[in-house]
N, C-alpha and C positions, 0 to 999 in steps of 0.2 A: 535864046534860051539854050542852056547846056543839054546835050543829049544824055539819055539815061545809060549808065554803064551796064555791062553784061551782068555783073554781080547784083546790081540794083534790080534788074529785070527778074533775075532768079529769085531774089528775096521777095519781090512783089508777088511772084507766083506762089511761093510758100505762104505768104500772108493771105492770099486768096483761099488756099487749101485750109489753113487754120481757121479762117473766118467761116468757111462752109461747114467744116466738120466739127468745130468746137465752139467758137465764140458766138455764133448765131443762136446757140442754145442757152447761153448764159442768162440767168434771170437778171433783169435790169434793176431789181430792188436789192436782192440778197447777194447777187454775184455768184450763186451756186449753179452747178450744172446737173440736170437730171440724167439718170443713167441711160434712158432711151424713151421713145414715145410710149412704149408699153409699161415702162417702169419709171414713173415721174419723180421718184425719190432721189435724194442726193447722197451717195455713199462718200464717206470721207476719203478713203483710199483712192477711189476712181477720180474724185475731184482734184486731188493734189497731183496725181500723175497726169491728168488731162491738161492742167494749166502749165506744166513744165515746158511744153513745146512753145507756149506763148511767151513765157519768160525767156527762153533761149532765143526766140525770134526777136524779142525786144533788144537783147544784148547784141545780136547780129546787126540789127538796124543801127544801133548806137555806134557800133564799131565801124561799119561800112557806110556811114551816112554820106551821100553825095550832096544833098541839099537840105534846106530847112524842113521840107515836107517829110524827109526821112526821120529827122529828129522828133518831129511832131508824132509821126507814126510810132516811133520807139516809146515815146511818153504815153501814148494811148494804150499800147500793148502792156506797158508796165502797170498802168492803173487798172487794167483788167485783171492782172495777176493779183495786185493788192486787194482789189474788191473781192475776189474769190477767197483769198486767204483770210481776209477779215470776216467774210461770210461764215467760214468754218469756225473761226474764233467766236463769232456770235452764237453759233449753235452750242459750242462748248460752254460759253459763259452762262447760258440758260440752264446748264446742268452742273453748276459748281457744287451743289449739295452732294452730287454723286462723286465728284472728285474728292471732296472732303471725306466722305464715308469710306471710299475705296482705299484711301491711304492706310486705313486701319483694318478694314475687314477683308480686302482683296476678294470680295464675293462677286460672283457673276451678276447678281441682282443689283449691285451698287456701281456697275461699270458705266462708262459713257456709252451712248448709243452709237451704232455703226452707221446709221443712215438717218437723214432728217428730211423734213418737208422743204422742197426747193424754194417755195414762195414765202414761207414764214419762219424758217429755221427751227420750227417746232418738231417734237418727236412724232413718229408715225406709227410705231408699234410698241406694245408693252415691254416691260423689262424682261419678262420671261417668255416672250413670243419670238425671239430672234437670238442668234448667237452673237450678242452685242460685244462681249469682251474680246476685243482684237487689239492687243497692245501694239502690234506693228502699224496699224492705221494711225493711231495717235502719235506714235513715234515718227512715222513718215511725215506727218504734218509738221512736227517740231523740227525735224531734220531740214526740210525745205524752208521753213521759217528762218532757220539759222543761215542757210546758204544764200537765200534771197536777201536777207538783211546785210550779209557780208558783201553782196554784190552791189549794194547801194540803195535797195528798196526800203521804204519806210512803211512797215506794216503795223508795228505796235505804236500806239499814240500816247497812252497815259501810264502813270505809275501803277494804277489798278491793273492794267493789262499786263504789265511786267510781273506783278504778283501772281496773276493767273498762269502765265507761262512757267514761272518758278514752281508753282504747285502742280502743274502738268508734268514737270520733271520729277517731282516726288511720286506722281501717279505711275510713272513708268520705271522708276529707279530700281524697283525690286523685280523687274521682268524675269530675272534668272530663276525665280521661284514661283512665278505666277502661271498656273495652267490656264490657257485661254482657248478660244475657238480657231485661232490662226487666220491666215489671210484668205482661206477658202470658206470661212464662216461656219464650218461644220465640225471642228474639233477632231476627235478620233475618226478614222476613215470609215468606220461602220455607219457614220452619219446618224448616230443615236444621241447626239447632244452631249457627248462626254468631252470635257475639256482635257487638254494635255499640254505639257511644255513644248513649245514650238521654236526651233532654231531660228526661223524667220522673224519671230517676235523679239527674241532675245537679241539677235544681231541688229535689228533696226533700233531697238531701245539703246543699245550700246552706242551706235552711231549718233543718235540724237543727243545723248548725254555728252558725248565728246565734242560734238559740234557746238553745243550751246554753252559749254563751260567757259566762264569768264567772258562771254560775248556781251557786247553792249547793244541792247535791243533798240536803242534810239539811234544807233549808228554813230556817225562822226559827231553828231550834235548832242550825244548823251553825256551824262556825268556818272560818277560812281554809283548813284542810286539805281541806275537802269541796267546794271550788270546782273547776270544770273549765274548761279553756281551749281556745279554738280560735284558729287563726292567721288573721288578717284577710286575708293574701295568698291563702290557699287559698279563702276565701269569695269573694273578688273574682275569682279565676280561674274559679270555677264561674259567677259572674254573667256574666263576659265571654263564656264559651263558650255559655252559655244564650242570651244576647242574640244571638249570631251564628247560633245554630241555628234559633230560633223564627221563623215558625210551623211549620217542619219539625220532626218529632219525632225522626228518626234518618236515617241514610243510605238505608235502604230504605223508610221510611214518610214520605211527604210531609205527612201529617197524622194525628194520633192523639188520640182523645177522652180518653185517660188524662192528657193534658197539662192538662186542666181542674183537676186536683188541685194543680198547681204554679202556675197563673196566678191561682187563687183559693183558697178554703178546701180543705185546711188549710195549704198551704205558703206562699202569698203570696210566691213566690220572685222574681217579676219586678218590677222597680222602674219600668220605662218603661210608662206607661199606654197608649201607642199600640201597643206590642207586645202587651200584654194584650188589647186590643180587637181587633187584627188576628188574633191567634191564635184568640180566641173566635169571631170571624166566620168564619174558615176552617173551624173544626170544625162550626159550625152549618150552613154552606152546603154542605159536602161530605159530612158524615157523618150529619146528622139525618134521621130518617124519621118514620113515624107511630107508632112504638112505642118510640122512644128514639133513641140514636145508635149507629152501627156503631163498633167499636173502631178500625178503620183500613180503608182501601180494600183490596179484594180479600182480606178476612179469611175464610178458609174454615171456621173453627171452627163445628161443629154445622150446617153447611149441608147440604142434600140431596146436593150434588155431592162432598162430602168422603168419602174412603174411610176408614172407621173402622179398617180393618185395617192401615193404613200410618201410621207415625209422621211421616214427612216428605212434603212435596209435591214433585212434579216442577215445574221452573221454569215451563214453558209452561202448566202447569195453572192458574195463578193467574187467568188470564183467565176461567176458568169461574165463578169466584166473584163476578165483577163484577155489581153490581146485585142480588145475592141475599144479601149479607152479613147476618148476624143482627144485630138491633137490641137494644140493652141499655137498659132503663128506668133502670138505675143512674146514667147520665150526666145524666138530668134531675134527680136528687136533688142533684148537684153544681151544676147551673144554678139550682135553687131557693136553695141556700145562697149562691151568688154574688149572686143578686138581693137577698138579705137584707143582705149585707155592703156592696154598692154602693148600698143604699137605693133599689132599683127595684121598687116594689110591682107594677108591670105585669108585669115578668119573673117575679116570684114567682107571681103569679096565673096567668099563662099556663101555666107548667110544672106547677103544682099541679093545675090543671084537666085538663091532658093526662095526668098521672099517674093521677088518679082514674079515668079511663076505661080504664086497662089493668091496674090492680091486681086481684088475684083475691081475692074476698070469701069467707071461710070461713063455716061454719054458725054459729059463735059471734060473727059480725060483725067479726072481725079481718081487716083487709085486708093481704094479703101481696104483696111485690114479687118477681116472678119473675126468674130470672137473665137470660133473653133470649127474644126472639120470632123464630121461624124461618119461612121460606117452606115450605108443605107440598110434599112431593115431586111431587105431581101438578099443581102450579101454577107450576113453575119457569119454563117457557117463556113463560107469560103475564107473569110478573114481569120477565123479560129484555126483553120488548117494551115493556111499560109499567111502569117502576119505581114503587114505592110505591103500587100499586093493589090488590095481592092481600091478602086477610085472612090474617094470620099466626097461628101457634099458639105458646103458651108452652112453653118447654123448659128443661131443666136444673134447678137447685136451686130449691125453693120453700119458704121464701123464700131469696133470696141474702142471707145475714145482713149482709154488708157494705153492700148497698144498703138493706136494711130499717132498719139502724141510722142511716144518713144521712137516710133518709126521716123517721124519728122525730125526729132532731135538727132537721131543717128545720121540722117542725110545732111543736116546743117553742119555737123562735125566732120563727116566724111568729105564734104565738098569744101572744107576749109573756111567756112564763114565764121566758125568759132574754134578756138583752141580748147582742148580738154580742161585746162585749168580755169577757163572762164565760166564753165558751168559747175565747177567745183572750186569756188574761191577759197574754201577752207582747206584745200589740198588733202582731202581724205584719200585720194588715189595713191598717195605715197605711203599708205599704212604698212605695206609689205616690205618696205626698204629696211634692211637690218639696222638696228639701233646700236650706238656705241655702248661699250661696257659701262655699267653704273658703278660709281664709287660711293659707298655708303659712309656718311660722316656720322661719327658717334661722339657725343659729348657726355662725359661721365660727371655726375653731380654728387657731392657728398651731402648727406643730411645735416651733419654737424661738423664742427671744427675738429673734434676728436677723430672722426672717420677720415677726414682730410689728412690728418697727421699720420694715421695708420697706413693710408695709401701712399703717402709721401715716402714712408720708410721702405715701402716695397718698390720704390722707383716710379710711382705713377702719380703724375701731377694732375690734380683736379681742382674744381672750384666748388664753393658752397652756393646755396641759393642767394645768400647776401652778396657774394662776389660778382654775380652776373648782372646786377642792376645796371642799366634800366630795363633789361629783359626780364619778363616775368615767366615763371614756370608754373603750370597748373596741370592737374590730372585730366585724362582724356574725357572723363564724364562731364567736366565743365564745358569742353568743346561740344559734346553732344547737346548740352543744354543751350549753348550759344546757337548751334545750327537749328535747334528747334524753333528759334525766333525767325529764321529765314522764310520770307514769303508770307508772313502773317498779315492778314488784312481783315480787321473786324467788320468793315463795311460790307465785304463780300462773304463774310462767314468762313474765312480761311484761317486755319490755325497753324499753318507752316508745316515744317517737317516733323513727322512723328519722332519721339525721343528714341533713338537707337544708338548702339555702340558705334564709335568711329574707329575704323581699322587703322593699321599701321601706316598705310599710304596717307591717310588724313592727318595723323599726328606727326608725320615726318616733314612738315612744312613749318615755316615761321608764319605767324599771323599778325597783321597790323589791325588792332582793335582800338578804336578811339585814339588814334595816333600813338599807341603804345605797342611795343613789340612783345608778342607772346610766343612761347613754345609749350608743347604739351607732351607729357610722358605717355608711353604706349599703354594701351588698355590692360595688357596682362600684368602690369606693375601694380595696378589698383588692388588693394587687399579686398578681394571680393567677399561675397557672403559665403563662398565655398572655400575649401581648404587647399586648393591647388597652389595658391600663391604662398602657402606656408613652407613649401619645399623649394629650397634655393636651387637645387639641381633642376627642378622643373622650370624655375624662372629663367635660368641660363639656357635651358633647352628651348624654351619659348622664344627667347631672344635670338637664338641661332636660327630657329624656324622663320621668325619675322624678318631677319636680315636677309636670309636666302630668298624669301618672297619679295622683298624690296628690290633686290638686285635683278630679278628677272621680270618684275611687273611695273617698275617705275617708268613712267612715260612723260613726266612733266619737265618743264624747263628748270635747269638747276639740279643740284644734287639733293638726295634725301638726307635729312638730319635727324638722327635718333637721340633723344635725351634720355639717358639711362641713370636713374638715381640709385645711390647706394644708401640704404636705410639701416637702422639698428638691427632689423631682423636678418640682415645679411652678414652679421658678425657671428663668431663662435659663441658658445653658451656663456663663457666668462667675459665676453666683450673685449678680449685682449687682442684679437686678430680677425681678419676676414675669413668667412667660410671658404674652405679650400676650393670648392667648385666655382665660387664667384671670383676668387683671386686668379684661378687658372684662366678663366674666361677673359678677365681684364687684361691679362698678360698676352693672350692670343690676339685681342683687339689691338694692342699696342704694336704687334708684329705686322699688322696691315693686311691680314687675310683671315677671314672667319666665316664659317657656314657657307663656303664656296663663293664668298663675295670679297671684293676689294674694300678695305676699310681705311678710313682716315680718322684718327682720333685728335681731339683738340678742344679749345674753348669755344663756347657758343659765339662769342663776339668775333672770333676769327672766321666763323662759317657764314656770317651774314651776307657776305658778297657772293658766295658760291652756292647758296641754298635757294630753294624754291620759296617764294614768299607770296602769301595771299592777303589781299586787303578786304576785310569783311566790313564793307562800308554800310551794310544794312543796320549795323549797331551804332552808326554815327549820329542818330537822333533825327530821323525823319518825322514829320508831323504826327503821323498816325501811330507811331510805335517808338517814341523816344525812350531811350534807356538812360536818360539823365542829360542835363545841359552841360556842355563842355566849355562854355565861354565864361564860366564863373570860376574863380579860384576858390578852392575849398578852404574854409576856415573852421577849424575844430572848435573854436570858442563860441561860434555863432550858432546857438541852438536853433534859432528860427530858420536860418538858411539851411542848416543840416536837415531840418524837418521837411522843408519844402523843396529844396533844390535837387537833391541827389536821389531821394528814395521814392517819392510818391508820384512820379510822373507816369508810371505804368499801371493800367487798371484792367489787365486781361484776366488774370487769375493768380492764385497763390504762387504757382511755379514761376511765373513771370517776375513777380515781385522778389522772390528768393534770388533769382539770377541777377536782376537789375541791382538789387541792394548789395549783393555780394560783390559784383564788379565795381559798383560805385565806391564801396568801402575799401576794396582792395587797391584801387587806383589812388584813392584819396590818401590812404595811409602809407603807401610806398613811395609817393612822389616826394622829392626833396621839398622841404617846407621853406616858405619865404621867411626872412628874419622878422621876428615879432618884438614889440616893445616888452621890456621886462615887466613882469607882473608879480604881485605878492599878495599875501593875506588871503582873503576869501576868494579872490579871482583865481589865484594859483591853485587853491584847493579845488575850485569848481572845474578848472581845466583838467586837472589830474583825474577827477571823478568822471568827467565827460569822456576822456580818452579810454578809461577803463570800461565804461559802459559801451563805447563804440567797439572795443576789441571783443567784448563778450558778444555783442550783436554779430560781429564778423564770424566769430567761432560758431555761433548758432546757425548762421546762414550757410556756412561750410557744411555743417552737419545736415541741414535741410537738403543740400545737394548730394548727400551721401559721400562726401569726401572723407576718406578714412584716415589717412596719415596727415593730419592738418599741419603738423610742425613743418613738413616738407614744403608746404605751399603758401603759408601765411607769412607776412613780412615781420611780425613781432614775435619775439620769443618770450613774451610775457606769460603765455600759457603753454604748458606741456600737455600732451595728450594723456589722459588719466590712465594709470596702470590698472589692470584688472584687479578688482578687490575680490580676493578669493575667500569666500565664506567657509570653505572647507579646510580641514586640517591637512593641508598639502605640504609635501616636502619638496625642496628645490632640487635635490640631487636626482639626476635621471637614472642613476643606477642603485637607488636605495632598495634594499631587499624587501619584498612583500613580507608582512608579518603573517606567518602561517599558524595554523592551529585553530581550535574551535573558539578561542576567545576573540579572535579578530577575523579569521577567514569566514566567508559566507558559504555555507554548504547547504546542499539540498535537504539534508536530514537534520542534523543537530545544530548547524550554524544559523539557520533562520529562526529568530525568536518567535515563539508561539504562545498564545494565551491558553487559558484553561480548557477551552473548547477545541483546541487543536488548530485553530485558525492563525494566520500570520498576525503577530502583534506589530502593527505598523509604527506605533510610537516608539517601541523598543528598537525597531529596525532603524528609525530615524536617529535615535541616540547612538546606535552602533555606527551609523554613517558619520556621526560627529567624531567618534573616537578613533576610527580606523585611519591609518596613514596611507594605505595602498590605493593607488589610483584605480587599479583593477577592481578591488573590492568596492570602492565607492561607486564605480560604474555599474557593477553587478547590483548593488542595493538600489541605486537610482533607476535601473531598468525594471526591477520588481515594482517600485513605486509608480513608475511611468505606466506600466501595464495595468496595474490594479487600481491605482488612485487617480491617474491622469496628470497632465502637465501642470495644472494650476493648484494642486493640493499643497497646502502650506505645511511644511515639515516642522516648522518651529525650531529648526536647528540653531538659528541665531536670532531668535525673536520673531516677531511677525513679519511676513513678507518673504520668508525663505522658501519660495515655491520650488517644486521639482524643476520647473523650467529655468529659474534663475540659478539653481545649483548646477544644472547640466551646462548652462552657459559658462559658468565659472570653471567647471571641469574641462570644458572644451578649450578655453583659453590656456589652461595649464598644460593640457595634453598637447596643444599646439606649440607651446614653448619647448616642451620636451620631445616633440616629434614622435609621439606614440601614435603611429598611423592607424593601427587597429582601433584604438579608442576614439581617435578623431573621426574615423568613418562611422563608427557605431553611434556616437553622440550626434553627428551630423544627421544620421538617419532618424534618430529620436526627435531632434529639433526640426525635422522636415526641411532641412536646408536644400536649396536648389542652386544648380549652376546658373549664374546670371544669364548666360547665353545658351542655355539648353535648347531653346527653340531654334536659335540660329544654327547651332551644330546640327540639329535634326534637318533643318532646311537645306544646309550645305550638302548633306549626304543625299537627300532626295533630289536636289537640283542636278547632281551628277548621275541621275537615273538609277539610283540605288534605293530599293525598298528596304525598310528596316523591320525586323521583328524583335520583340522584347519578351522576356519570359522563356520558359523551356518548352520544347515541343511535347506533345502534339497540340494542335488547336483543339478547343478554344483557349487553352491556357496561354499558348504562344500568340501574342497579338501582333498584327501586321500594320505598319504605318506606311501609307502610300501617298499622303499629301500633308503639307505643313499644317500643324494644329497649334493653338495658343499654348503658352507655357504652362499655365495652371492645369489645363486639360491634359497636356503631355505628362506632367508630373503625376497626375491622378492615374493615368493609364499605366505608367511604369509601376506605381504602387499596386495596382490591380493585377498586372501581369506577374509581379513578384510575389503575389499572394500575401501581401502585406509583410513580407520578410524584409526588414529594413536593410540587412546586409546586401541582399541582391539588388534592392532598389537603388541604393547609393552607388553601388559599383556599376550598375547599368548606366547611370548618368555620367559617371567618370569615363567609362569605355566609349560612350557616344561622343564625348568631347575629344578623346584621343583619335577616334576614327575620323572625325571631321578635320582635325589638325593634319592627319596623314593624307587624306584625300585632297587637301588643299595644296600641299607641297609635292606629294608623290602619287598622283592619280594612277600611275602605272601599276601600283601594287594591287589595284582593285579590278584589273582587266578580267573579263569573262566572269565577273561576280555581279549579279544583279540584285541579290538580296543579302543583306548583312544581318546575321542572326546573333544578336548580342548575348542572349541567354546561353546559346551553345558555345560562343566564344569564351564566356566566363567559365563554363564547365570544362572546356578544353584546357584553359589556363591552369585551373586547379588540378586537372588530371596530369598535365605536364609536370607540375611541381611534385605530385604524389609519385609519379613514375621516376622522375630524375632523382628525387631525394630519398626514395625508398621509404615513404612514410604512409600513414593512414590517410584516408580521405578527409577525415575531420581535421587532422593536423595540416594537411595541404590547404584546406579552406582557411584555417587560421593564418597560415603563412601568407596566402594570397591577400587576405585582408590587412596584413601587417606590412606589406610592401609599401615603400614610399611612392608617391605619384610618379616620380621619374622612373623608378624601377618597374612599375606596372606598365607604363607606356613603352619602356624598353622591351619588356616581355611580349607585349602585344605586337610591337613592330617586328620582332623576330618571327612571331607566328604568321604575320601577314606576308613577310618577305619570301616565304617558301623555301628558305635555306635551312639546312639542318643545323640544329644548335643543341647545346646541352646546358643544364642548370645544375650547379654543384653547390654543396655546402662548403663554406670555408670558415675558419675561425680566426678572428682578429683580436689581438690583445687590446683591451681598453684600460683606461685608468682605474676603473673600479670593478673590473670583472671581465668575464668573457661573454661576448654576444655573438650568437650565430649570424652568419651573413650568407648571401648567395652570390655566385658569379655566373654570368651568362656568357657562353662562348660558342663561336661557330665550329662546326664539325666538317666543313667542306660540303661537297655535293652528295646527295643521296646515292647510296650504292657505291661510294668510293672505296677503293681497297685500303687506303690509308685512313685510319680513324682520326688522325690529326694531321694538319698540314703546316708547313712552315709559314710564319707570319700570322699565326692565329691572334686575333685581337681580343683580349680579355676585357669585358665590360664589367669591372668590379664595382660593387656597391654594397654598402652596409645595410643590413636589414635588422632593425631593432625589434626584438620579439616582445610580446606582451608580458611574458613571465620574466621578471628581472632577477630571479634567484640564481645565484652562481651555482649552488649545489644542484638545484633542479636541472639546470642547463647541462652540467657536466654528466650527471647521472643519465639523463634522458637524451643523449646526443642523437640517437636514432629516432626518437620520438619525444621531443622536448615537452610536449603537453601531457605526457603520461601521468605524472604525479598529480597534477591538478584535476585530471579526469578521475583518477582513482579516489582522490580525496572527496569526490562528490561536489566539487566547486560548482556553484550555479553559474553556468556560462551564458554569455550573451548569445543571442540566436545566431547559429551558423547557417551555412547554405546546405542544410541537411537534405534538401530536395534534390541536390545534384547527385547523379549516379556515378560516384567515384569508387573504384575498387578499394577495398579495405587496405590492402597492402600489395604493392607491386615490387617484387625484388629487382634490384639493379643488377643487370647482367655484366659479367666481366668483359664480354665482347661488346664493344660500343656499337656494333652494327645490329645487334639483336634488338628487336623492337622498333627499328627505324621505319619499316614500311607500315607497321600498324599505326605508328604515330603519324606518319605522312598522310595515311588515309583518313585518320581521325581529324587531322587539321584541315585537309582539303574538303572533307565532308561537312565539317562545321562551318567552313568559310564559303561553301557552295562553289568551290573552285573547280572548273572543268577544263578539258583541253580546248585549245583555240579551234573554232569551227564546229564544236560539238553540236550546237543547237541546229545549225544548218543541216548537219548530217541526220539528226533526228527527224527533221522535216521531210527529208528524202525518204527515210524508211517508213514514215507514216503513210506515204503515198502508195506503198506496196503491201500494206496490211490494213486491217480494220481498226487497229489501235494497239497501244502498249499498256499492259496492266502492271502496276507496281503495288504490291501488297494490297490488292483489292481496289485500288484507285486507277481509273482508266483514263489514258490520254487518247482521245478518239482521233481517227484520221480526218474527221470533218473539220478539225482545227485548221488543216492546210487549205480548206476552201475559203476561210476568212482571212488567214494571216499569211504573209509572205515569209520566206526563210530568214531574211535578214532583219526583221523588225524585232525590237526589244520586247514588244508585247508577247511575241511567241516564246522568246527565251524565258520570260517571267512565268508564262503559263506552264512550261515544262518544269521549271524550278518548283512551282507550287505543288505539282504532283510528287516530285522527288522529295520535297520537304515533309511529306506525310510520314516518311520514315524517320523515327526519332534517333536511331543510332547512327552517328556520322560515318563510322567506318563501314557499316553495312550499306549505307547510302552510296558510298564511293565505289563499293564493289558492284552495285547495281549500275552505276555510271559506266564502269569498265565493261560490264556485260552489254549495255546498250551500244557502246563504242564498237564492240565486236559485231553486233547486229548490223550496225550501219555499213559495214563492209559489203553487206548483201545489196545495198542500194545501188552499187555499181555493177552488180551481176545481172546478166540479161534474164531476169525472171519477172513475169508479170505480177505475180502475187506470192506472198509467203504466209498465207493463212489468214485466219480471221483475227482474233485478238492474241497477241503474243504475251505470255506471262513471263515477265523478265525474272521474277524471283525464282521461278521453276528452273530457269537456265542456271542461275547462281547456285541453287541447291544441287542441281545435276553435276555442276563442276565441283562442288564441295564433296559430293559422294565419290567422284572419280579420284580427287586428291586424297581423300581419306583412305581409299582402297590401295592406292599406290604407296602411301606412307606405311600402311600396315604390312604390305607385301615386302617392304624394305626393312621391316622389323622395328618400326617406331614404337616407343612405349606408350601406354595408354594415357599417362598424364600429359604427354606432349601433344596428344590429339584431343585435348579437352575442348569441348564445344561451348560457345557462348549460349547460355541458357535462353536468352531473349530472342535469338535469331536462329539458333541451331547450326551456326557456321563455325567451323574449326578455327580456333584462334591462330593456329599456325598459317592458315591460308590468308588471314588478314595481314600476316607479317611476311608474306612471300613477295619477292620482287615481281613486277609484271612480266619480265622476260625470263628466258632460261627454261631448262627442262621441266623444273617444278614451278615455273612462274604462273601467276594467276591468269594471265592472258592465254597461256597455253591451254589450260583446263577450260577456260570460258569459251575458247574457240572450238574445242572438241564438243563441249556441251551444246553450243549453238548448232554445230553440224548435226548432232543427234536430234536436236529439237525440231529442226526445220528440214530434215532429210527428205520428207515426203514431197517437199515443194521444189527441191533442187532438180536440175536437169539430170536425167538418168545417165549413168555411166560416167559421171564426172565428179570430181572433188572440187567443188567451187570455193570452199572455205579452206584456206591453207593455215 
């Protein structure tokens, strides 16, 4: 008999430890592990981590097998792993109704439970009796399911179980916007049951989705049907939010040791090595002690000061836990594993030695890892005074199986029994390796042969939809409908993926669907229900944004391929050439560099070999959800086969049938037909009639799926999309003069027809509507009818059925053709149009830890949004906050979308801003226009409403960027008259001595004004709207609630007004200096609180919150936001900044409550006195009536002899002089 090798003996020793500490507790029926003798329930997270060491040991036995007994041992260990994983799966499968509900509600009451009965897999506590929603636990199970399957284990047995896993992926795919209780089950650290976004949950979900994507759950024995799919856009959303959060763990936790699991083993979810290192350093420096790491700062769990009889903490109680938080050896096991994966023997040795000193040795020689080490009750005061000096005692579970398992895993790796890649077969540990530059492939498609010819004349060769056969091109919403079929299983009550937009990463792949190659156009190309896609400049801007996003976020095999269609709407008004913005973009694409990305243009067929391609086999007709039989040749003449074969095999619901029939028809009518025998007479007529009927059906199905531009996507040109039938007397020329005068113009006095009693004669008004040619007048009349009669009032303009709604829709179409943006926005507001992805834009901003406010301050008019809400509810909230002013409501939606676009590609613009106040942003934009153009507030409002979407986004970007810019009027000759336009240009840095610098880039864009009259425009160049106001024209509602100065003269010195503007912008955007909130925290420790306009920020806040947590920053912002004037708010911020200098002065206290506004008024009085002493005139020292602050102080630079900071520093010194050390001048 062969003697046992040394490695075999060591493995047997580990097998004995694993048996004693883990496997002997495994339930023989369910395979689950109880937490401890005192806690017999099975936690999902603890179970998965506990079995990892068993899996690792089985791999080690299989690798180092000396004899058959070792192979048998390996098999036995593997089956123990499979049994536990299947036990967890059984628990989940008993709660599939919750999985189904949660996909739509994301409610804590619909979440999977965190723990189950070990013996029965049943639930053990009620939905609302535990912090069940823990996305990281479900994600951890899925991640190890993927890793173990990749290592060769067979855990999933049936197609039903494959569908369950697919739906679990849908359960976690929106983790980046799901507030949960986190891995410590308590949510917000106050332990009051408040959910929050947790970096640990988002990172684990990202890792699980990446690991499972395109994985065959049946392993090597599986076919296409057992593949599961993740959407790349969801993965990258998680990545984006994770990057923006770290090293913070959540809003209430500035650092959390649990994040080690996502920056290193097992998740490896972070790709930026600098963020990984910064996060690790933050954890070690702030949380590490002599016995391990604290979970997070001020964690009261199992400390002597925690009241075991109370479930929740009092907010101010958290300060008691500072410096006595329990230390967990568990986290050192993560750092050992991290050292192994980053190949740092020093780190491994350091933490192994540290661990050896605190493990508890049993009589049989087995070393156990305790749950935590706590400060003894009689040593608390000593630990407060000298942290990390007191000897602590072990408490809690012995061993903590989760930690014991990772400790054993670390030893197996450190001793060479396993290589790191063997317990990470999916190679996640290479996530931080730099990726090669991405080349974005762009294929340009022409909608018609005419557009193809126009492009050819410009030297751009493209294909039409017909040219690319057999590749099919479809809009992205069809892909959304297709993905909604993924994972459907009627037997289990699973409906698949909720219908959601597919982002640019999803549409940049080729898809094989039923053995046919498909490509999909990006989502922003779809002519949405909103008007952004009507602006060609906006479309090319969105293309640039999406290409830039692709180039930095693409992680799949192959290159991304963008299919960019050129449609009729991208031509000039006379259809003789391409829109200049579109043409310029196409030429840039040809040059090979666009939006900061490398570009390759070409034909779709040329890109097939270099592109990423996904095979959506779930549409290939499995028994429970076939979308049509593919073994039959389609024969258009065979009515019976048509009726039975392709259409009626799906019986889920109407949407299924729409998609199934649409794809069936599409593939049937675009495939090359087999030769048929010639037919004549009745048969020939019947064939033609049948074909026509089928094409009509196909058109109808396309409309059912909300496909807008059907010509682009359907194979036959038999039908053209109907042109809008305009029931109004509309002119085609965009520059036709409005007919002025009482006979056609609608005026508030004589223009509105009235009956004998003096009331408005609505029938006469409807007749006037029919006779007038001016779009503006028609909109005015329809607005009166909309307000007084409602949307469904029949005007009778063109017989029965000419309702206000239908006429507004017609007018919207015409205004869209002529690009009258003011009218488009106003009519959109009346028609209650909503951005299709409004809730998505809102969620994106919230997921980046930005709270939103809508409406103008103060509360309750200004509404705050802190958590995602359904689209209809969001639209209603916007209407309410806008006080039913349709101008404000529609602009709020638009600004929200632009902010989401910006935060997605340039998150740096939003640093140190935790609350985005959309109402104030709109107000500041209007004020900017009023000041720069030297016009009235009302005209500035009209101008803002009349900007094209691309101009509005441009203006917003300049405001966000923090750079100085100017807005000027320019006049551009047009064919039929003169139209005012604006240009936006940079002015260099604030306070620069030169007003303009070399290389200024002018961003010129035409702005078509509402009033088209040449005479009116020339007369009123300073205020183009003057005549129509004087004539008493009935105006559509403006944003009259905005407090915009009536007239702001434009100064000759370009620097005049710069600092007032800067303060106004920073105040509206809540922008503060870096480190501002941490300094506020320090000053609060030296006083009883800060009072701002009567609202107090108490010093007790510091007992609950730590200086670095977002929750504290938001709390300070909330108090500052009570101040409605943004420039005054910013002056208060400057005063607080001066106050914070005292935090570093050796003073115990600086008084009770500090009234910040008194310091500002003190500084203002000093400034006023100095200016008067220098002979300043009275009008220069005019004070703002609402705040009493001198306008000149608002416009003073911070530094310098007369700078605002100079006076604020003097004011602070005077205000707190009683508390300063005697005989010293502490504030300079």
